[in-house]
Each structure stands twice: as C-alpha cells, then as structure tokens.
PyMOL Python script that loads the backbone (N, CA, C, O; Angstrom):
from pymol import cmd

cmd.read_pdbstr("""\
ATOM      1  N   UNK A   1     182.299 197.168 182.893  1.00  0.00           N
ATOM      2  CA  UNK A   1     183.337 196.869 183.823  1.00  0.00           C
ATOM      3  C   UNK A   1     183.070 195.384 184.205  1.00  0.00           C
ATOM      4  O   UNK A   1     182.171 195.062 184.982  1.00  0.00           O
ATOM      5  N   UNK A   2     183.903 194.513 183.611  1.00  0.00           N
ATOM      6  CA  UNK A   2     183.581 193.052 183.731  1.00  0.00           C
ATOM      7  C   UNK A   2     183.965 192.553 185.132  1.00  0.00           C
ATOM      8  O   UNK A   2     183.354 191.608 185.631  1.00  0.00           O
ATOM      9  N   UNK A   3     185.009 193.197 185.799  1.00  0.00           N
ATOM     10  CA  UNK A   3     185.535 192.630 187.122  1.00  0.00           C
ATOM     11  C   UNK A   3     184.742 193.277 188.313  1.00  0.00           C
ATOM     12  O   UNK A   3     185.155 193.184 189.469  1.00  0.00           O
ATOM     13  N   UNK A   4     183.616 193.919 187.990  1.00  0.00           N
ATOM     14  CA  UNK A   4     182.920 194.605 189.089  1.00  0.00           C
ATOM     15  C   UNK A   4     181.993 193.501 189.729  1.00  0.00           C
ATOM     16  O   UNK A   4     181.498 192.607 189.043  1.00  0.00           O
ATOM     17  N   UNK A   5     181.793 193.618 191.076  1.00  0.00           N
ATOM     18  CA  UNK A   5     180.935 192.758 191.821  1.00  0.00           C
ATOM     19  C   UNK A   5     179.501 193.167 191.803  1.00  0.00           C
ATOM     20  O   UNK A   5     179.202 194.308 192.155  1.00  0.00           O
ATOM     21  N   UNK A   6     178.617 192.336 191.426  1.00  0.00           N
ATOM     22  CA  UNK A   6     177.089 192.679 191.426  1.00  0.00           C
ATOM     23  C   UNK A   6     176.502 191.874 192.499  1.00  0.00           C
ATOM     24  O   UNK A   6     176.928 190.751 192.767  1.00  0.00           O
ATOM     25  N   UNK A   7     175.480 192.463 193.149  1.00  0.00           N
ATOM     26  CA  UNK A   7     174.701 191.879 194.229  1.00  0.00           C
ATOM     27  C   UNK A   7     173.294 191.924 194.005  1.00  0.00           C
ATOM     28  O   UNK A   7     172.769 192.923 193.513  1.00  0.00           O
ATOM     29  N   UNK A   8     172.601 190.836 194.358  1.00  0.00           N
ATOM     30  CA  UNK A   8     171.032 190.910 194.504  1.00  0.00           C
ATOM     31  C   UNK A   8     170.732 191.590 195.703  1.00  0.00           C
ATOM     32  O   UNK A   8     171.623 191.818 196.521  1.00  0.00           O
ATOM     33  N   UNK A   9     169.444 191.971 195.906  1.00  0.00           N
ATOM     34  CA  UNK A   9     168.963 192.634 197.096  1.00  0.00           C
ATOM     35  C   UNK A   9     169.295 191.632 198.264  1.00  0.00           C
ATOM     36  O   UNK A   9     169.839 192.083 199.272  1.00  0.00           O
ATOM     37  N   UNK A  10     169.038 190.491 198.186  1.00  0.00           N
ATOM     38  CA  UNK A  10     169.308 189.565 199.325  1.00  0.00           C
ATOM     39  C   UNK A  10     170.799 189.586 199.699  1.00  0.00           C
ATOM     40  O   UNK A  10     171.159 189.697 200.871  1.00  0.00           O
ATOM     41  N   UNK A  11     171.660 189.477 198.664  1.00  0.00           N
ATOM     42  CA  UNK A  11     173.116 189.362 198.953  1.00  0.00           C
ATOM     43  C   UNK A  11     173.569 190.740 199.530  1.00  0.00           C
ATOM     44  O   UNK A  11     174.440 190.759 200.400  1.00  0.00           O
ATOM     45  N   UNK A  12     173.020 191.861 199.085  1.00  0.00           N
ATOM     46  CA  UNK A  12     173.301 193.236 199.587  1.00  0.00           C
ATOM     47  C   UNK A  12     172.907 193.221 201.107  1.00  0.00           C
ATOM     48  O   UNK A  12     173.680 193.647 201.966  1.00  0.00           O
ATOM     49  N   UNK A  13     171.757 192.748 201.377  1.00  0.00           N
ATOM     50  CA  UNK A  13     171.240 192.766 202.847  1.00  0.00           C
ATOM     51  C   UNK A  13     172.111 191.891 203.734  1.00  0.00           C
ATOM     52  O   UNK A  13     172.438 192.251 204.865  1.00  0.00           O
ATOM     53  N   UNK A  14     172.482 190.721 203.188  1.00  0.00           N
ATOM     54  CA  UNK A  14     173.504 189.794 203.972  1.00  0.00           C
ATOM     55  C   UNK A  14     174.745 190.534 204.213  1.00  0.00           C
ATOM     56  O   UNK A  14     175.226 190.591 205.345  1.00  0.00           O
ATOM     57  N   UNK A  15     175.294 191.111 203.189  1.00  0.00           N
ATOM     58  CA  UNK A  15     176.616 191.795 203.211  1.00  0.00           C
ATOM     59  C   UNK A  15     176.624 192.961 204.187  1.00  0.00           C
ATOM     60  O   UNK A  15     177.591 193.145 204.925  1.00  0.00           O
ATOM     61  N   UNK A  16     175.599 193.715 204.196  1.00  0.00           N
ATOM     62  CA  UNK A  16     175.596 194.843 205.199  1.00  0.00           C
ATOM     63  C   UNK A  16     174.979 194.605 206.520  1.00  0.00           C
ATOM     64  O   UNK A  16     175.117 195.430 207.423  1.00  0.00           O
ATOM     65  N   UNK A  17     174.308 193.519 206.674  1.00  0.00           N
ATOM     66  CA  UNK A  17     173.759 193.172 207.995  1.00  0.00           C
ATOM     67  C   UNK A  17     172.388 193.892 208.207  1.00  0.00           C
ATOM     68  O   UNK A  17     171.960 194.131 209.335  1.00  0.00           O
ATOM     69  N   UNK A  18     171.788 194.191 207.172  1.00  0.00           N
ATOM     70  CA  UNK A  18     170.403 194.870 207.317  1.00  0.00           C
ATOM     71  C   UNK A  18     169.448 193.967 206.731  1.00  0.00           C
ATOM     72  O   UNK A  18     169.823 193.004 206.062  1.00  0.00           O
ATOM     73  N   UNK A  19     168.159 194.239 206.957  1.00  0.00           N
ATOM     74  CA  UNK A  19     167.106 193.563 206.371  1.00  0.00           C
ATOM     75  C   UNK A  19     166.901 193.797 204.872  1.00  0.00           C
ATOM     76  O   UNK A  19     167.418 194.763 204.310  1.00  0.00           O
ATOM     77  N   UNK A  20     166.152 192.917 204.242  1.00  0.00           N
ATOM     78  CA  UNK A  20     165.922 192.963 202.802  1.00  0.00           C
ATOM     79  C   UNK A  20     165.069 194.252 202.584  1.00  0.00           C
ATOM     80  O   UNK A  20     165.269 194.941 201.584  1.00  0.00           O
ATOM     81  N   UNK A  21     164.140 194.578 203.485  1.00  0.00           N
ATOM     82  CA  UNK A  21     163.204 195.760 203.425  1.00  0.00           C
ATOM     83  C   UNK A  21     164.135 196.978 203.518  1.00  0.00           C
ATOM     84  O   UNK A  21     163.842 197.962 202.839  1.00  0.00           O
ATOM     85  N   UNK A  22     165.222 197.005 204.290  1.00  0.00           N
ATOM     86  CA  UNK A  22     166.032 198.181 204.371  1.00  0.00           C
ATOM     87  C   UNK A  22     166.673 198.483 202.996  1.00  0.00           C
ATOM     88  O   UNK A  22     166.765 199.631 202.563  1.00  0.00           O
ATOM     89  N   UNK A  23     167.104 197.404 202.342  1.00  0.00           N
ATOM     90  CA  UNK A  23     167.798 197.507 200.970  1.00  0.00           C
ATOM     91  C   UNK A  23     166.734 198.159 200.032  1.00  0.00           C
ATOM     92  O   UNK A  23     167.063 199.101 199.312  1.00  0.00           O
ATOM     93  N   UNK A  24     165.462 197.667 200.034  1.00  0.00           N
ATOM     94  CA  UNK A  24     164.368 198.372 199.291  1.00  0.00           C
ATOM     95  C   UNK A  24     164.139 199.724 199.687  1.00  0.00           C
ATOM     96  O   UNK A  24     163.871 200.568 198.832  1.00  0.00           O
ATOM     97  N   UNK A  25     164.223 200.031 200.965  1.00  0.00           N
ATOM     98  CA  UNK A  25     164.085 201.265 201.402  1.00  0.00           C
ATOM     99  C   UNK A  25     165.079 202.292 200.903  1.00  0.00           C
ATOM    100  O   UNK A  25     164.712 203.405 200.526  1.00  0.00           O
ATOM    101  N   UNK A  26     166.412 201.882 200.906  1.00  0.00           N
ATOM    102  CA  UNK A  26     167.467 202.672 200.355  1.00  0.00           C
ATOM    103  C   UNK A  26     167.189 202.830 198.955  1.00  0.00           C
ATOM    104  O   UNK A  26     167.465 203.929 198.474  1.00  0.00           O
ATOM    105  N   UNK A  27     166.661 201.889 198.150  1.00  0.00           N
ATOM    106  CA  UNK A  27     166.404 202.097 196.722  1.00  0.00           C
ATOM    107  C   UNK A  27     165.188 203.132 196.568  1.00  0.00           C
ATOM    108  O   UNK A  27     165.263 203.981 195.679  1.00  0.00           O
ATOM    109  N   UNK A  28     164.168 203.087 197.337  1.00  0.00           N
ATOM    110  CA  UNK A  28     163.063 203.976 197.193  1.00  0.00           C
ATOM    111  C   UNK A  28     163.569 205.455 197.568  1.00  0.00           C
ATOM    112  O   UNK A  28     163.183 206.457 196.967  1.00  0.00           O
ATOM    113  N   UNK A  29     164.397 205.467 198.540  1.00  0.00           N
ATOM    114  CA  UNK A  29     164.829 206.989 198.907  1.00  0.00           C
ATOM    115  C   UNK A  29     165.946 207.541 198.048  1.00  0.00           C
ATOM    116  O   UNK A  29     166.405 208.672 198.201  1.00  0.00           O
ATOM    117  N   UNK A  30     166.354 206.680 197.140  1.00  0.00           N
ATOM    118  CA  UNK A  30     167.368 207.233 196.166  1.00  0.00           C
ATOM    119  C   UNK A  30     168.862 206.985 196.671  1.00  0.00           C
ATOM    120  O   UNK A  30     169.829 207.447 196.066  1.00  0.00           O
ATOM    121  N   UNK A  31     168.972 206.208 197.843  1.00  0.00           N
ATOM    122  CA  UNK A  31     170.370 205.989 198.200  1.00  0.00           C
ATOM    123  C   UNK A  31     170.957 204.929 197.466  1.00  0.00           C
ATOM    124  O   UNK A  31     172.183 204.821 197.477  1.00  0.00           O
ATOM    125  N   UNK A  32     170.232 204.106 196.809  1.00  0.00           N
ATOM    126  CA  UNK A  32     170.838 202.915 196.006  1.00  0.00           C
ATOM    127  C   UNK A  32     169.983 202.797 194.740  1.00  0.00           C
ATOM    128  O   UNK A  32     168.753 202.853 194.723  1.00  0.00           O
ATOM    129  N   UNK A  33     170.821 202.621 193.636  1.00  0.00           N
ATOM    130  CA  UNK A  33     170.244 202.607 192.311  1.00  0.00           C
ATOM    131  C   UNK A  33     170.318 201.190 191.771  1.00  0.00           C
ATOM    132  O   UNK A  33     171.363 200.551 191.890  1.00  0.00           O
ATOM    133  N   UNK A  34     169.189 200.652 191.151  1.00  0.00           N
ATOM    134  CA  UNK A  34     169.279 199.410 190.498  1.00  0.00           C
ATOM    135  C   UNK A  34     169.977 199.520 189.280  1.00  0.00           C
ATOM    136  O   UNK A  34     169.536 200.301 188.438  1.00  0.00           O
ATOM    137  N   UNK A  35     171.087 198.807 189.026  1.00  0.00           N
ATOM    138  CA  UNK A  35     171.974 198.933 187.866  1.00  0.00           C
ATOM    139  C   UNK A  35     171.795 197.940 186.792  1.00  0.00           C
ATOM    140  O   UNK A  35     172.382 198.063 185.717  1.00  0.00           O
ATOM    141  N   UNK A  36     170.939 196.885 187.072  1.00  0.00           N
ATOM    142  CA  UNK A  36     170.620 195.901 186.072  1.00  0.00           C
ATOM    143  C   UNK A  36     169.776 194.723 186.613  1.00  0.00           C
ATOM    144  O   UNK A  36     169.285 194.808 187.739  1.00  0.00           O
ATOM    145  N   UNK A  37     169.596 193.649 185.858  1.00  0.00           N
ATOM    146  CA  UNK A  37     168.734 192.619 186.229  1.00  0.00           C
ATOM    147  C   UNK A  37     169.486 191.272 185.950  1.00  0.00           C
ATOM    148  O   UNK A  37     170.167 191.193 184.928  1.00  0.00           O
ATOM    149  N   UNK A  38     169.400 190.268 186.761  1.00  0.00           N
ATOM    150  CA  UNK A  38     170.028 189.031 186.478  1.00  0.00           C
ATOM    151  C   UNK A  38     169.197 188.184 185.624  1.00  0.00           C
ATOM    152  O   UNK A  38     168.151 188.640 185.161  1.00  0.00           O
ATOM    153  N   UNK A  39     169.575 186.984 185.378  1.00  0.00           N
ATOM    154  CA  UNK A  39     168.828 186.138 184.349  1.00  0.00           C
ATOM    155  C   UNK A  39     167.469 185.690 184.856  1.00  0.00           C
ATOM    156  O   UNK A  39     166.644 185.180 184.098  1.00  0.00           O
ATOM    157  N   UNK A  40     167.249 185.887 186.143  1.00  0.00           N
ATOM    158  CA  UNK A  40     165.882 185.621 186.708  1.00  0.00           C
ATOM    159  C   UNK A  40     165.079 186.914 186.813  1.00  0.00           C
ATOM    160  O   UNK A  40     163.938 186.855 187.271  1.00  0.00           O
ATOM    161  N   UNK A  41     165.562 188.002 186.446  1.00  0.00           N
ATOM    162  CA  UNK A  41     164.907 189.297 186.644  1.00  0.00           C
ATOM    163  C   UNK A  41     164.928 189.999 187.854  1.00  0.00           C
ATOM    164  O   UNK A  41     164.200 190.970 188.060  1.00  0.00           O
ATOM    165  N   UNK A  42     165.878 189.471 188.812  1.00  0.00           N
ATOM    166  CA  UNK A  42     166.170 190.043 190.095  1.00  0.00           C
ATOM    167  C   UNK A  42     166.961 191.326 189.915  1.00  0.00           C
ATOM    168  O   UNK A  42     167.804 191.392 189.021  1.00  0.00           O
ATOM    169  N   UNK A  43     166.728 192.323 190.709  1.00  0.00           N
ATOM    170  CA  UNK A  43     167.461 193.550 190.638  1.00  0.00           C
ATOM    171  C   UNK A  43     168.928 193.292 191.040  1.00  0.00           C
ATOM    172  O   UNK A  43     169.239 192.467 191.899  1.00  0.00           O
ATOM    173  N   UNK A  44     169.785 194.038 190.377  1.00  0.00           N
ATOM    174  CA  UNK A  44     171.260 193.972 190.697  1.00  0.00           C
ATOM    175  C   UNK A  44     171.830 195.250 191.066  1.00  0.00           C
ATOM    176  O   UNK A  44     171.606 196.244 190.376  1.00  0.00           O
ATOM    177  N   UNK A  45     172.549 195.294 192.102  1.00  0.00           N
ATOM    178  CA  UNK A  45     173.218 196.494 192.644  1.00  0.00           C
ATOM    179  C   UNK A  45     174.630 196.324 192.612  1.00  0.00           C
ATOM    180  O   UNK A  45     175.114 195.217 192.848  1.00  0.00           O
ATOM    181  N   UNK A  46     175.422 197.422 192.313  1.00  0.00           N
ATOM    182  CA  UNK A  46     176.877 197.449 192.271  1.00  0.00           C
ATOM    183  C   UNK A  46     177.321 197.301 193.795  1.00  0.00           C
ATOM    184  O   UNK A  46     176.727 197.877 194.706  1.00  0.00           O
ATOM    185  N   UNK A  47     178.367 196.517 193.971  1.00  0.00           N
ATOM    186  CA  UNK A  47     178.914 196.384 195.414  1.00  0.00           C
ATOM    187  C   UNK A  47     179.341 197.770 195.871  1.00  0.00           C
ATOM    188  O   UNK A  47     179.126 198.046 197.052  1.00  0.00           O
ATOM    189  N   UNK A  48     179.863 198.593 195.164  1.00  0.00           N
ATOM    190  CA  UNK A  48     180.286 199.912 195.556  1.00  0.00           C
ATOM    191  C   UNK A  48     179.217 200.802 195.866  1.00  0.00           C
ATOM    192  O   UNK A  48     179.365 201.621 196.773  1.00  0.00           O
ATOM    193  N   UNK A  49     178.055 200.727 195.155  1.00  0.00           N
ATOM    194  CA  UNK A  49     176.935 201.527 195.488  1.00  0.00           C
ATOM    195  C   UNK A  49     176.157 201.116 196.789  1.00  0.00           C
ATOM    196  O   UNK A  49     175.527 201.890 197.510  1.00  0.00           O
ATOM    197  N   UNK A  50     176.316 199.703 196.973  1.00  0.00           N
ATOM    198  CA  UNK A  50     175.710 199.157 198.287  1.00  0.00           C
ATOM    199  C   UNK A  50     176.560 199.720 199.406  1.00  0.00           C
ATOM    200  O   UNK A  50     175.989 200.200 200.385  1.00  0.00           O
ATOM    201  N   UNK A  51     177.885 199.700 199.337  1.00  0.00           N
ATOM    202  CA  UNK A  51     178.712 200.231 200.375  1.00  0.00           C
ATOM    203  C   UNK A  51     178.563 201.764 200.628  1.00  0.00           C
ATOM    204  O   UNK A  51     178.604 202.268 201.751  1.00  0.00           O
ATOM    205  N   UNK A  52     178.388 202.445 199.475  1.00  0.00           N
ATOM    206  CA  UNK A  52     178.040 203.868 199.665  1.00  0.00           C
ATOM    207  C   UNK A  52     176.701 204.196 200.315  1.00  0.00           C
ATOM    208  O   UNK A  52     176.588 205.116 201.125  1.00  0.00           O
ATOM    209  N   UNK A  53     175.790 203.492 199.973  1.00  0.00           N
ATOM    210  CA  UNK A  53     174.356 203.632 200.573  1.00  0.00           C
ATOM    211  C   UNK A  53     174.434 203.352 202.112  1.00  0.00           C
ATOM    212  O   UNK A  53     173.847 204.043 202.945  1.00  0.00           O
ATOM    213  N   UNK A  54     175.206 202.283 202.400  1.00  0.00           N
ATOM    214  CA  UNK A  54     175.264 201.863 203.795  1.00  0.00           C
ATOM    215  C   UNK A  54     176.031 202.945 204.587  1.00  0.00           C
ATOM    216  O   UNK A  54     175.610 203.310 205.685  1.00  0.00           O
ATOM    217  N   UNK A  55     177.114 203.443 204.058  1.00  0.00           N
ATOM    218  CA  UNK A  55     177.820 204.419 204.766  1.00  0.00           C
ATOM    219  C   UNK A  55     177.032 205.729 204.878  1.00  0.00           C
ATOM    220  O   UNK A  55     177.082 206.376 205.924  1.00  0.00           O
ATOM    221  N   UNK A  56     176.315 206.134 203.839  1.00  0.00           N
ATOM    222  CA  UNK A  56     175.490 207.383 203.939  1.00  0.00           C
ATOM    223  C   UNK A  56     174.392 207.286 205.003  1.00  0.00           C
ATOM    224  O   UNK A  56     174.140 208.212 205.773  1.00  0.00           O
ATOM    225  N   UNK A  57     173.738 206.078 205.001  1.00  0.00           N
ATOM    226  CA  UNK A  57     172.544 205.841 205.882  1.00  0.00           C
ATOM    227  C   UNK A  57     173.080 205.730 207.389  1.00  0.00           C
ATOM    228  O   UNK A  57     172.521 206.347 208.296  1.00  0.00           O
ATOM    229  N   UNK A  58     174.090 204.986 207.586  1.00  0.00           N
ATOM    230  CA  UNK A  58     174.676 204.771 208.903  1.00  0.00           C
ATOM    231  C   UNK A  58     175.180 205.994 209.531  1.00  0.00           C
ATOM    232  O   UNK A  58     175.037 206.197 210.737  1.00  0.00           O
ATOM    233  N   UNK A  59     175.842 206.921 208.636  1.00  0.00           N
ATOM    234  CA  UNK A  59     176.417 208.232 209.084  1.00  0.00           C
ATOM    235  C   UNK A  59     175.267 209.083 209.560  1.00  0.00           C
ATOM    236  O   UNK A  59     175.358 209.731 210.603  1.00  0.00           O
ATOM    237  N   UNK A  60     174.180 209.087 208.801  1.00  0.00           N
ATOM    238  CA  UNK A  60     173.069 209.882 209.167  1.00  0.00           C
ATOM    239  C   UNK A  60     172.376 209.489 210.394  1.00  0.00           C
ATOM    240  O   UNK A  60     171.939 210.343 211.166  1.00  0.00           O
ATOM    241  N   UNK A  61     172.244 208.088 210.632  1.00  0.00           N
ATOM    242  CA  UNK A  61     171.638 207.584 211.755  1.00  0.00           C
ATOM    243  C   UNK A  61     172.587 207.882 213.049  1.00  0.00           C
ATOM    244  O   UNK A  61     172.141 208.159 214.162  1.00  0.00           O
ATOM    245  N   UNK A  62     173.789 207.791 212.759  1.00  0.00           N
ATOM    246  CA  UNK A  62     174.772 208.055 213.941  1.00  0.00           C
ATOM    247  C   UNK A  62     174.595 209.456 214.388  1.00  0.00           C
ATOM    248  O   UNK A  62     174.609 209.717 215.591  1.00  0.00           O
ATOM    249  N   UNK A  63     174.422 210.417 213.446  1.00  0.00           N
ATOM    250  CA  UNK A  63     174.297 211.900 213.723  1.00  0.00           C
ATOM    251  C   UNK A  63     173.019 212.124 214.505  1.00  0.00           C
ATOM    252  O   UNK A  63     172.955 212.994 215.373  1.00  0.00           O
ATOM    253  N   UNK A  64     171.989 211.327 214.192  1.00  0.00           N
ATOM    254  CA  UNK A  64     170.662 211.393 214.840  1.00  0.00           C
ATOM    255  C   UNK A  64     170.588 210.802 216.198  1.00  0.00           C
ATOM    256  O   UNK A  64     169.712 211.168 216.983  1.00  0.00           O
ATOM    257  N   UNK A  65     171.574 209.796 216.546  1.00  0.00           N
ATOM    258  CA  UNK A  65     171.623 209.160 217.744  1.00  0.00           C
ATOM    259  C   UNK A  65     172.591 209.792 218.779  1.00  0.00           C
ATOM    260  O   UNK A  65     172.643 209.358 219.930  1.00  0.00           O
ATOM    261  N   UNK A  66     173.279 210.719 218.391  1.00  0.00           N
ATOM    262  CA  UNK A  66     174.234 211.332 219.312  1.00  0.00           C
ATOM    263  C   UNK A  66     173.480 212.349 220.233  1.00  0.00           C
ATOM    264  O   UNK A  66     172.825 213.301 219.809  1.00  0.00           O
ATOM    265  N   UNK A  67     173.664 212.012 221.583  1.00  0.00           N
ATOM    266  CA  UNK A  67     172.904 212.918 222.578  1.00  0.00           C
ATOM    267  C   UNK A  67     173.387 214.381 222.460  1.00  0.00           C
ATOM    268  O   UNK A  67     174.565 214.622 222.200  1.00  0.00           O
ATOM    269  N   UNK A  68     172.503 215.323 222.646  1.00  0.00           N
ATOM    270  CA  UNK A  68     172.892 216.687 222.688  1.00  0.00           C
ATOM    271  C   UNK A  68     173.674 217.001 223.937  1.00  0.00           C
ATOM    272  O   UNK A  68     173.421 216.462 225.014  1.00  0.00           O
ATOM    273  N   UNK A  69     174.606 217.863 223.767  1.00  0.00           N
ATOM    274  CA  UNK A  69     175.414 218.179 225.014  1.00  0.00           C
ATOM    275  C   UNK A  69     174.884 219.384 225.764  1.00  0.00           C
ATOM    276  O   UNK A  69     175.438 219.761 226.797  1.00  0.00           O
TER     277      UNK A  69
END
""", "prot")
cmd.dss("prot")
cmd.show_as("cartoon", "prot")
cmd.util.cbc("prot")
cmd.orient("prot")
C-alpha cells in the first residue's frame, strides 16, 4: 500500500501525545506491531495501527478511572 502513512516511534509519540516509552510499551504489550524499518533501521508503524493502539489503551484506561457508583 503505497499511499499508507508510516511513522517512527518518535512520530507516533508526537502524534498521540504520549511519551516515547509509552509507544515502546504498546509494542511490548502487543497493542502495536512493528511493520518495517526505515533506511536508518528505525522501527516503523502504520498510522492506522498507532491510532488503534491509542484508542484501545485510552478506552481501557478510561474504564479503570471511572469511579464506582
């Protein structure tokens, strides 16, 4: 898919407003998959995958932060 947007870990962190360590945490936990490497050997992630990981982890965090009634 030539028109797909690819992001480095730093770009993914900047886009989602989280730390670089959070991106690596998402990767370790299986929320985000490395899809390739750039010309410098940096990990690349699909934009859609980053958005899905952010949505999944934020939804989970929101469920945990809701006070019990």
